A tleap script that builds the chain and sets N, CA, C and O, in Angstrom:
source leaprc.protein.ff14SB
mol = sequence {
  NMET SER SER ASP SER GLU SER ALA ASP ARG
  THR ARG ALA HIE VAL PHE VAL SER GLY THR
  VAL GLN GLY VAL TYR TYR ARG ALA ASN THR
  ARG ASP ALA ALA ARG GLU ARG GLY VAL ASP
  GLY TRP VAL GLN ASN LEU SER ASP GLY ARG
  VAL GLU ALA VAL PHE GLU GLY PRO GLU ASP
  ALA VAL GLU SER MET VAL VAL TRP CYS HIE
  THR GLY SER PRO ALA ALA GLU VAL ASP ASP
  VAL GLU VAL GLU TYR GLU ALA PRO GLU GLY
  GLU GLU GLY PHE ARG ILE ARG CARG
}
set mol.1.N position { 113.584 -67.919 90.532 }
set mol.1.CA position { 114.737 -68.804 90.678 }
set mol.1.C position { 114.316 -70.036 91.480 }
set mol.1.O position { 113.728 -69.894 92.552 }
set mol.2.N position { 114.595 -71.202 91.000 }
set mol.2.CA position { 114.200 -72.417 91.698 }
set mol.2.C position { 115.220 -72.775 92.765 }
set mol.2.O position { 116.341 -72.267 92.760 }
set mol.3.N position { 114.831 -73.643 93.669 }
set mol.3.CA position { 115.742 -74.032 94.743 }
set mol.3.C position { 116.918 -74.840 94.186 }
set mol.3.O position { 117.992 -74.862 94.787 }
set mol.4.N position { 116.722 -75.503 93.044 }
set mol.4.CA position { 117.829 -76.251 92.442 }
set mol.4.C position { 118.971 -75.319 92.063 }
set mol.4.O position { 120.133 -75.608 92.348 }
set mol.5.N position { 118.642 -74.195 91.420 }
set mol.5.CA position { 119.699 -73.282 91.002 }
set mol.5.C position { 120.310 -72.576 92.209 }
set mol.5.O position { 121.494 -72.238 92.193 }
set mol.6.N position { 119.511 -72.349 93.259 }
set mol.6.CA position { 120.072 -71.737 94.465 }
set mol.6.C position { 121.105 -72.646 95.101 }
set mol.6.O position { 122.168 -72.184 95.513 }
set mol.7.N position { 120.802 -73.950 95.187 }
set mol.7.CA position { 121.754 -74.863 95.808 }
set mol.7.C position { 123.000 -75.005 94.944 }
set mol.7.O position { 124.092 -75.225 95.467 }
set mol.8.N position { 122.851 -74.883 93.638 }
set mol.8.CA position { 124.008 -74.975 92.750 }
set mol.8.C position { 124.928 -73.771 92.928 }
set mol.8.O position { 126.133 -73.871 92.695 }
set mol.9.N position { 124.365 -72.630 93.340 }
set mol.9.CA position { 125.166 -71.432 93.534 }
set mol.9.C position { 125.818 -71.385 94.913 }
set mol.9.O position { 126.646 -70.515 95.183 }
set mol.10.N position { 125.445 -72.321 95.785 }
set mol.10.CA position { 126.011 -72.328 97.133 }
set mol.10.C position { 127.397 -72.948 97.121 }
set mol.10.O position { 127.683 -73.874 96.361 }
set mol.11.N position { 128.244 -72.415 97.979 }
set mol.11.CA position { 129.567 -72.985 98.153 }
set mol.11.C position { 129.840 -73.095 99.641 }
set mol.11.O position { 129.139 -72.490 100.452 }
set mol.12.N position { 130.848 -73.862 100.000 }
set mol.12.CA position { 131.194 -74.087 101.409 }
set mol.12.C position { 132.691 -73.898 101.569 }
set mol.12.O position { 133.486 -74.513 100.857 }
set mol.13.N position { 133.067 -73.046 102.507 }
set mol.13.CA position { 134.484 -72.836 102.826 }
set mol.13.C position { 134.719 -73.273 104.263 }
set mol.13.O position { 134.014 -72.838 105.173 }
set mol.14.N position { 135.700 -74.124 104.463 }
set mol.14.CA position { 136.103 -74.599 105.785 }
set mol.14.C position { 137.403 -73.878 106.107 }
set mol.14.O position { 138.410 -74.064 105.423 }
set mol.15.N position { 137.378 -73.053 107.155 }
set mol.15.CA position { 138.458 -72.110 107.413 }
set mol.15.C position { 139.110 -72.380 108.765 }
set mol.15.O position { 138.432 -72.674 109.750 }
set mol.16.N position { 140.448 -72.275 108.795 }
set mol.16.CA position { 141.202 -72.347 110.045 }
set mol.16.C position { 142.013 -71.064 110.168 }
set mol.16.O position { 142.828 -70.746 109.302 }
set mol.17.N position { 141.778 -70.327 111.260 }
set mol.17.CA position { 142.427 -69.032 111.453 }
set mol.17.C position { 143.399 -69.137 112.619 }
set mol.17.O position { 143.028 -69.570 113.710 }
set mol.18.N position { 144.660 -68.735 112.380 }
set mol.18.CA position { 145.644 -68.770 113.461 }
set mol.18.C position { 146.131 -67.360 113.772 }
set mol.18.O position { 146.026 -66.449 112.951 }
set mol.19.N position { 146.662 -67.209 114.968 }
set mol.19.CA position { 147.113 -65.908 115.455 }
set mol.19.C position { 146.490 -65.659 116.816 }
set mol.19.O position { 146.149 -66.599 117.534 }
set mol.20.N position { 146.342 -64.377 117.169 }
set mol.20.CA position { 145.669 -64.029 118.419 }
set mol.20.C position { 144.184 -63.909 118.088 }
set mol.20.O position { 143.683 -62.824 117.790 }
set mol.21.N position { 143.488 -65.054 118.147 }
set mol.21.CA position { 142.097 -65.095 117.690 }
set mol.21.C position { 141.153 -65.697 118.735 }
set mol.21.O position { 139.969 -65.897 118.464 }
set mol.22.N position { 141.676 -65.983 119.921 }
set mol.22.CA position { 140.802 -66.454 121.001 }
set mol.22.C position { 140.842 -65.432 122.133 }
set mol.22.O position { 141.891 -64.868 122.441 }
set mol.23.N position { 139.667 -65.200 122.752 }
set mol.23.CA position { 139.575 -64.227 123.827 }
set mol.23.C position { 139.508 -62.799 123.328 }
set mol.23.O position { 139.688 -61.862 124.107 }
set mol.24.N position { 139.248 -62.612 122.013 }
set mol.24.CA position { 139.193 -61.264 121.422 }
set mol.24.C position { 137.878 -61.068 120.662 }
set mol.24.O position { 137.796 -60.254 119.741 }
set mol.25.N position { 136.853 -61.826 121.060 }
set mol.25.CA position { 135.519 -61.748 120.448 }
set mol.25.C position { 135.526 -62.113 118.963 }
set mol.25.O position { 134.667 -61.667 118.202 }
set mol.26.N position { 136.505 -62.928 118.561 }
set mol.26.CA position { 136.586 -63.331 117.150 }
set mol.26.C position { 135.345 -64.116 116.732 }
set mol.26.O position { 134.788 -63.879 115.661 }
set mol.27.N position { 134.910 -65.057 117.586 }
set mol.27.CA position { 133.749 -65.878 117.226 }
set mol.27.C position { 132.476 -65.045 117.121 }
set mol.27.O position { 131.707 -65.195 116.171 }
set mol.28.N position { 132.257 -64.175 118.091 }
set mol.28.CA position { 131.043 -63.341 118.076 }
set mol.28.C position { 131.038 -62.414 116.868 }
set mol.28.O position { 130.001 -62.227 116.231 }
set mol.29.N position { 132.192 -61.832 116.549 }
set mol.29.CA position { 132.282 -60.954 115.384 }
set mol.29.C position { 132.103 -61.742 114.088 }
set mol.29.O position { 131.510 -61.243 113.131 }
set mol.30.N position { 132.619 -62.977 114.056 }
set mol.30.CA position { 132.442 -63.832 112.880 }
set mol.30.C position { 130.961 -64.129 112.676 }
set mol.30.O position { 130.450 -64.043 111.560 }
set mol.31.N position { 130.272 -64.481 113.774 }
set mol.31.CA position { 128.833 -64.760 113.691 }
set mol.31.C position { 128.078 -63.544 113.155 }
set mol.31.O position { 127.240 -63.671 112.262 }
set mol.32.N position { 128.377 -62.373 113.701 }
set mol.32.CA position { 127.668 -61.160 113.279 }
set mol.32.C position { 127.939 -60.853 111.803 }
set mol.32.O position { 127.021 -60.504 111.062 }
set mol.33.N position { 129.198 -60.983 111.380 }
set mol.33.CA position { 129.563 -60.700 109.991 }
set mol.33.C position { 128.880 -61.684 109.051 }
set mol.33.O position { 128.407 -61.299 107.982 }
set mol.34.N position { 128.828 -62.957 109.448 }
set mol.34.CA position { 128.192 -63.986 108.610 }
set mol.34.C position { 126.696 -63.715 108.485 }
set mol.34.O position { 126.129 -63.828 107.398 }
set mol.35.N position { 126.066 -63.360 109.590 }
set mol.35.CA position { 124.624 -63.095 109.552 }
set mol.35.C position { 124.326 -61.869 108.688 }
set mol.35.O position { 123.327 -61.847 107.969 }
set mol.36.N position { 125.179 -60.861 108.753 }
set mol.36.CA position { 124.991 -59.665 107.921 }
set mol.36.C position { 125.034 -60.021 106.439 }
set mol.36.O position { 124.348 -59.401 105.627 }
set mol.37.N position { 125.842 -61.020 106.090 }
set mol.37.CA position { 126.019 -61.409 104.688 }
set mol.37.C position { 125.078 -62.528 104.261 }
set mol.37.O position { 125.078 -62.926 103.096 }
set mol.38.N position { 124.274 -63.039 105.195 }
set mol.38.CA position { 123.366 -64.135 104.874 }
set mol.38.C position { 124.076 -65.458 104.680 }
set mol.38.O position { 123.636 -66.302 103.899 }
set mol.39.N position { 125.187 -65.639 105.399 }
set mol.39.CA position { 125.981 -66.865 105.285 }
set mol.39.C position { 125.631 -67.793 106.443 }
set mol.39.O position { 125.516 -67.359 107.589 }
set mol.40.N position { 125.463 -69.077 106.130 }
set mol.40.CA position { 125.176 -70.093 107.143 }
set mol.40.C position { 126.479 -70.760 107.573 }
set mol.40.O position { 127.506 -70.643 106.903 }
set mol.41.N position { 126.416 -71.471 108.720 }
set mol.41.CA position { 127.581 -72.226 109.171 }
set mol.41.C position { 127.795 -72.108 110.659 }
set mol.41.O position { 126.847 -71.925 111.423 }
set mol.42.N position { 129.070 -72.215 111.077 }
set mol.42.CA position { 129.403 -72.181 112.496 }
set mol.42.C position { 130.860 -71.761 112.686 }
set mol.42.O position { 131.648 -71.740 111.740 }
set mol.43.N position { 131.193 -71.428 113.932 }
set mol.43.CA position { 132.560 -71.057 114.293 }
set mol.43.C position { 132.839 -71.597 115.689 }
set mol.43.O position { 131.952 -71.620 116.542 }
set mol.44.N position { 134.083 -72.036 115.921 }
set mol.44.CA position { 134.447 -72.555 117.240 }
set mol.44.C position { 135.941 -72.368 117.490 }
set mol.44.O position { 136.737 -72.264 116.556 }
set mol.45.N position { 136.304 -72.325 118.782 }
set mol.45.CA position { 137.709 -72.306 119.171 }
set mol.45.C position { 138.249 -73.731 119.128 }
set mol.45.O position { 137.522 -74.685 119.407 }
set mol.46.N position { 139.518 -73.872 118.779 }
set mol.46.CA position { 140.185 -75.168 118.822 }
set mol.46.C position { 141.181 -75.167 119.981 }
set mol.46.O position { 141.645 -74.108 120.406 }
set mol.47.N position { 141.503 -76.348 120.486 }
set mol.47.CA position { 142.388 -76.456 121.649 }
set mol.47.C position { 143.805 -75.967 121.349 }
set mol.47.O position { 144.555 -75.650 122.272 }
set mol.48.N position { 144.182 -75.903 120.062 }
set mol.48.CA position { 145.540 -75.454 119.713 }
set mol.48.C position { 145.632 -73.936 119.548 }
set mol.48.O position { 146.669 -73.415 119.137 }
set mol.49.N position { 144.541 -73.227 119.870 }
set mol.49.CA position { 144.583 -71.768 119.809 }
set mol.49.C position { 144.031 -71.182 118.525 }
set mol.49.O position { 143.891 -69.964 118.408 }
set mol.50.N position { 143.711 -72.043 117.552 }
set mol.50.CA position { 143.132 -71.547 116.305 }
set mol.50.C position { 141.614 -71.439 116.430 }
set mol.50.O position { 141.012 -71.954 117.372 }
set mol.51.N position { 141.019 -70.764 115.465 }
set mol.51.CA position { 139.565 -70.727 115.339 }
set mol.51.C position { 139.218 -71.460 114.047 }
set mol.51.O position { 139.848 -71.246 113.011 }
set mol.52.N position { 138.207 -72.326 114.123 }
set mol.52.CA position { 137.729 -73.077 112.958 }
set mol.52.C position { 136.341 -72.576 112.614 }
set mol.52.O position { 135.525 -72.347 113.507 }
set mol.53.N position { 136.065 -72.403 111.331 }
set mol.53.CA position { 134.743 -71.953 110.914 }
set mol.53.C position { 134.346 -72.608 109.602 }
set mol.53.O position { 135.192 -72.993 108.795 }
set mol.54.N position { 133.038 -72.725 109.411 }
set mol.54.CA position { 132.475 -73.174 108.141 }
set mol.54.C position { 131.510 -72.100 107.670 }
set mol.54.O position { 130.630 -71.664 108.413 }
set mol.55.N position { 131.688 -71.683 106.431 }
set mol.55.CA position { 130.792 -70.700 105.821 }
set mol.55.C position { 130.120 -71.350 104.628 }
set mol.55.O position { 130.784 -71.930 103.768 }
set mol.56.N position { 128.805 -71.251 104.579 }
set mol.56.CA position { 128.070 -71.851 103.477 }
set mol.56.C position { 127.027 -70.864 102.976 }
set mol.56.O position { 126.277 -70.286 103.763 }
set mol.57.N position { 126.983 -70.675 101.659 }
set mol.57.CA position { 126.014 -69.757 101.089 }
set mol.57.C position { 126.415 -69.366 99.678 }
set mol.57.O position { 127.196 -70.066 99.034 }
set mol.58.N position { 125.878 -68.239 99.191 }
set mol.58.CA position { 126.247 -67.763 97.853 }
set mol.58.C position { 127.762 -67.537 97.778 }
set mol.58.O position { 128.379 -67.071 98.736 }
set mol.59.N position { 128.345 -67.872 96.631 }
set mol.59.CA position { 129.800 -67.817 96.496 }
set mol.59.C position { 130.385 -66.452 96.870 }
set mol.59.O position { 131.399 -66.383 97.564 }
set mol.60.N position { 129.742 -65.352 96.407 }
set mol.60.CA position { 130.300 -64.035 96.700 }
set mol.60.C position { 130.252 -63.720 98.189 }
set mol.60.O position { 131.165 -63.085 98.715 }
set mol.61.N position { 129.189 -64.160 98.881 }
set mol.61.CA position { 129.070 -63.917 100.322 }
set mol.61.C position { 130.093 -64.745 101.099 }
set mol.61.O position { 130.697 -64.261 102.056 }
set mol.62.N position { 130.281 -65.999 100.678 }
set mol.62.CA position { 131.264 -66.864 101.333 }
set mol.62.C position { 132.670 -66.298 101.127 }
set mol.62.O position { 133.464 -66.265 102.067 }
set mol.63.N position { 132.984 -65.853 99.907 }
set mol.63.CA position { 134.287 -65.246 99.642 }
set mol.63.C position { 134.494 -64.005 100.503 }
set mol.63.O position { 135.595 -63.761 100.997 }
set mol.64.N position { 133.431 -63.222 100.680 }
set mol.64.CA position { 133.500 -62.037 101.519 }
set mol.64.C position { 133.872 -62.413 102.954 }
set mol.64.O position { 134.642 -61.701 103.598 }
set mol.65.N position { 133.337 -63.515 103.455 }
set mol.65.CA position { 133.664 -63.978 104.807 }
set mol.65.C position { 135.105 -64.458 104.900 }
set mol.65.O position { 135.779 -64.211 105.900 }
set mol.66.N position { 135.585 -65.145 103.858 }
set mol.66.CA position { 136.975 -65.608 103.862 }
set mol.66.C position { 137.909 -64.398 103.925 }
set mol.66.O position { 138.883 -64.401 104.679 }
set mol.67.N position { 137.613 -63.371 103.136 }
set mol.67.CA position { 138.412 -62.144 103.169 }
set mol.67.C position { 138.320 -61.502 104.556 }
set mol.67.O position { 139.328 -61.059 105.105 }
set mol.68.N position { 137.122 -61.454 105.114 }
set mol.68.CA position { 136.913 -60.873 106.441 }
set mol.68.C position { 137.787 -61.553 107.490 }
set mol.68.O position { 138.314 -60.893 108.385 }
set mol.69.N position { 137.941 -62.876 107.381 }
set mol.69.CA position { 138.704 -63.647 108.371 }
set mol.69.C position { 140.152 -63.201 108.483 }
set mol.69.O position { 140.772 -63.375 109.532 }
set mol.70.N position { 140.703 -62.624 107.415 }
set mol.70.CA position { 142.093 -62.177 107.457 }
set mol.70.C position { 142.285 -60.994 108.399 }
set mol.70.O position { 143.402 -60.728 108.844 }
set mol.71.N position { 141.200 -60.282 108.706 }
set mol.71.CA position { 141.259 -59.185 109.675 }
set mol.71.C position { 140.559 -59.595 110.964 }
set mol.71.O position { 141.116 -59.476 112.055 }
set mol.72.N position { 139.330 -60.080 110.821 }
set mol.72.CA position { 138.590 -60.563 111.978 }
set mol.72.C position { 138.140 -59.446 112.887 }
set mol.72.O position { 137.901 -58.322 112.443 }
set mol.73.N position { 138.028 -59.762 114.162 }
set mol.73.CA position { 137.562 -58.777 115.132 }
set mol.73.C position { 138.635 -57.713 115.354 }
set mol.73.O position { 139.815 -57.955 115.099 }
set mol.74.N position { 138.224 -56.535 115.829 }
set mol.74.CA position { 139.182 -55.429 116.008 }
set mol.74.C position { 140.394 -55.787 116.873 }
set mol.74.O position { 141.493 -55.294 116.622 }
set mol.75.N position { 140.209 -56.638 117.889 }
set mol.75.CA position { 141.307 -56.967 118.801 }
set mol.75.C position { 142.162 -58.144 118.314 }
set mol.75.O position { 143.205 -58.438 118.897 }
set mol.76.N position { 141.720 -58.809 117.256 }
set mol.76.CA position { 142.445 -59.995 116.780 }
set mol.76.C position { 143.711 -59.608 116.019 }
set mol.76.O position { 143.795 -58.537 115.416 }
set mol.77.N position { 144.689 -60.506 116.063 }
set mol.77.CA position { 145.876 -60.391 115.210 }
set mol.77.C position { 145.995 -61.692 114.445 }
set mol.77.O position { 146.495 -62.689 114.967 }
set mol.78.N position { 145.533 -61.678 113.204 }
set mol.78.CA position { 145.494 -62.885 112.390 }
set mol.78.C position { 146.846 -63.108 111.720 }
set mol.78.O position { 147.368 -62.224 111.041 }
set mol.79.N position { 147.404 -64.301 111.920 }
set mol.79.CA position { 148.675 -64.667 111.282 }
set mol.79.C position { 148.449 -65.411 109.971 }
set mol.79.O position { 149.180 -65.210 109.001 }
set mol.80.N position { 147.427 -66.275 109.947 }
set mol.80.CA position { 147.227 -67.109 108.764 }
set mol.80.C position { 145.773 -67.556 108.682 }
set mol.80.O position { 145.107 -67.741 109.700 }
set mol.81.N position { 145.293 -67.725 107.454 }
set mol.81.CA position { 143.956 -68.259 107.206 }
set mol.81.C position { 144.089 -69.383 106.187 }
set mol.81.O position { 144.486 -69.152 105.044 }
set mol.82.N position { 143.754 -70.601 106.606 }
set mol.82.CA position { 143.745 -71.743 105.690 }
set mol.82.C position { 142.305 -71.976 105.257 }
set mol.82.O position { 141.395 -71.962 106.087 }
set mol.83.N position { 142.096 -72.189 103.966 }
set mol.83.CA position { 140.742 -72.393 103.448 }
set mol.83.C position { 140.688 -73.668 102.626 }
set mol.83.O position { 141.532 -73.902 101.761 }
set mol.84.N position { 139.685 -74.489 102.905 }
set mol.84.CA position { 139.413 -75.672 102.091 }
set mol.84.C position { 137.989 -75.537 101.585 }
set mol.84.O position { 137.067 -75.303 102.367 }
set mol.85.N position { 137.805 -75.685 100.275 }
set mol.85.CA position { 136.452 -75.607 99.719 }
set mol.85.C position { 135.865 -77.000 99.620 }
set mol.85.O position { 136.523 -77.934 99.163 }
set mol.86.N position { 134.622 -77.130 100.054 }
set mol.86.CA position { 133.956 -78.426 100.130 }
set mol.86.C position { 132.571 -78.325 99.507 }
set mol.86.O position { 132.102 -77.234 99.185 }
set mol.87.N position { 131.924 -79.467 99.340 }
set mol.87.CA position { 130.542 -79.474 98.855 }
set mol.87.C position { 129.628 -78.996 99.976 }
set mol.87.O position { 129.809 -79.399 101.125 }
set mol.88.N position { 128.648 -78.144 99.667 }
set mol.88.CA position { 127.710 -77.676 100.697 }
set mol.88.C position { 127.000 -78.836 101.383 }
set mol.88.O position { 126.664 -79.836 100.748 }
set mol.89.N position { 126.775 -78.692 102.693 }
set mol.89.CA position { 126.118 -79.743 103.472 }
set mol.89.C position { 124.770 -79.283 104.009 }
set mol.89.O position { 124.165 -79.985 104.820 }
set mol.90.N position { 124.286 -78.127 103.580 }
set mol.90.CA position { 122.964 -77.685 103.974 }
set mol.90.C position { 122.903 -77.024 105.341 }
set mol.90.O position { 121.899 -77.147 106.042 }
set mol.91.N position { 123.966 -76.323 105.730 }
set mol.91.CA position { 123.951 -75.587 106.995 }
set mol.91.C position { 122.801 -74.589 106.981 }
set mol.91.O position { 122.481 -74.012 105.942 }
set mol.92.N position { 122.186 -74.392 108.136 }
set mol.92.CA position { 121.115 -73.399 108.256 }
set mol.92.C position { 121.394 -72.512 109.454 }
set mol.92.O position { 121.580 -72.999 110.569 }
set mol.93.N position { 121.421 -71.209 109.219 }
set mol.93.CA position { 121.731 -70.280 110.294 }
set mol.93.C position { 123.216 -70.280 110.600 }
set mol.93.O position { 123.962 -71.100 110.064 }
set mol.94.N position { 123.650 -69.366 111.459 }
set mol.94.CA position { 125.057 -69.324 111.830 }
set mol.94.C position { 125.144 -69.331 113.346 }
set mol.94.O position { 124.483 -68.541 114.021 }
set mol.95.N position { 125.971 -70.235 113.878 }
set mol.95.CA position { 126.051 -70.379 115.329 }
set mol.95.C position { 127.499 -70.499 115.805 }
set mol.95.O position { 128.408 -70.848 115.052 }
set mol.96.N position { 127.663 -70.193 117.080 }
set mol.96.CA position { 128.946 -70.394 117.740 }
set mol.96.C position { 128.899 -71.764 118.410 }
set mol.96.O position { 128.028 -72.034 119.236 }
set mol.97.N position { 129.833 -72.610 118.047 }
set mol.97.CA position { 129.934 -73.935 118.697 }
set mol.97.C position { 130.805 -73.765 119.921 }
set mol.97.O position { 131.783 -73.019 119.902 }
set mol.98.N position { 130.443 -74.465 120.995 }
set mol.98.CA position { 131.238 -74.380 122.228 }
set mol.98.C position { 131.839 -75.743 122.543 }
set mol.98.O position { 132.545 -75.891 123.540 }
savepdb mol mol.pdb
quit
């Protein structure tokens, strides 16, 4: 498989998660789940209490992360997940933004 076809199979989901998602290890669990699935991107807390994340990688892995966000970490109580699909920007690795 060439790198051209790999990049064509990549997708990017920009996610905003609301509910009780800060102070419950949501970001750390998101990072671990993304790394397990081979998904690149980042996650960060927002000042309004939401968590924002970008997932980039194979479509099925990215979709798996979007589904995961509806539950999140064991202590989280997710009220809503907004998803916007965008063109991949070449994220490498998965990190927690502070």
